[in-house]
N, C-alpha and C positions, 0 to 999 in steps of 0.2 A: 497548245500541241493537246491535240484527243492522245487517240490509241492507236496513233503512229511513233507518238514517242519513245518506245520501246526499240521499233523498228526500223533500221538502216535504211534512210528515206533516197531522197536525190542528192545531187549537190546540193542543192539550202540547205539542206538539214544537216548533212553532213558539213557545212563549214558555219551552221548557226554552232553546234557542238563543238566543232574546235577551237573558233572564236570566245566560247564559253566555258570548255577546260583553259583556256589559255590565261583567260580572264582570273579565273579562282586563282591556277597557278603562280601568275603572277601577284596577285594580292598575298597569297598566305605564303610562300616562300621565295622570294623575291634576292636574297642572300642565297639561299643555298644554288639556284637556278644560276647565278652565275658560275659560280666554281663551278656546276656539272657541264655550263658551255667551256668554259677553258678546259676542262677535262676530254670533253670532245672531240675540240681542236686538234688536242696533239694524241688522239687514236688515228689506227690505222681502219678500224670496221667505222670508220663514223655514217657511211649512208645504212647502214643496219641498225646503229642503232639509231638514227633519226628515224626511219618505220616504226620500230619499238616505242619511240616515245609520242609518235603520232595516233599508233594505236592507246596508248595508256593517254595521251589528250582527250582524246574522242569518247572513251571512256571515263574519264573526267567532268568531260561535258555532260555525256549523259547522268551523272550525280547531280551537277549542279542544278540545269534543268530538274530533271525529277525533283531537288530538295524543293523548290523554289517556284513551281507552276505547278506543284500535286495540293488538290483542293481537299480541304477536311473532311470530313464526314460531319453532314449536321447534326447538330447538337441534340433536336427537337425529332429527328427521325430517330437516333439511336433507343431516345429514352422511351418512343415507342413504342421500336422491336421489341423492345426489356419486356414495355409492359404486355403487348401481348405473347409472349414466349412465355411469360409467367402465368395468364389469364390458359393458357393452352395447355400447361402442366399442372394447372390445376391451385397455383399459389396463389397470393394474397395481393 
C-alpha cells in the first residue's frame, strides 16, 4: 500500500479493509462480538446497525493496515537530518 492507503479505493481495497477489520475484531473481541450479534438479532433496526458496523469495520481495517504496513523512518536518515539542522543553526 502506498499513498492510496488513506483513500477509499475500489472494491478490492474496500474488501481488503473489511477483511482486515473483521480479522482484528475476531482476534481482539470474540466474546463480546457474539454478545453483540445476539443483541442485533433482537433489534428492529438491524439494517441500520449493520451499515454502521460495516463503516466501523472499514475504519478498523484502515487502522490495522496502517499499523502493520507503515514503514518506520530510516534511523540513519533521521540522524543525518538532525546533524544538518544543528550545523545550520551553528551548533556543534
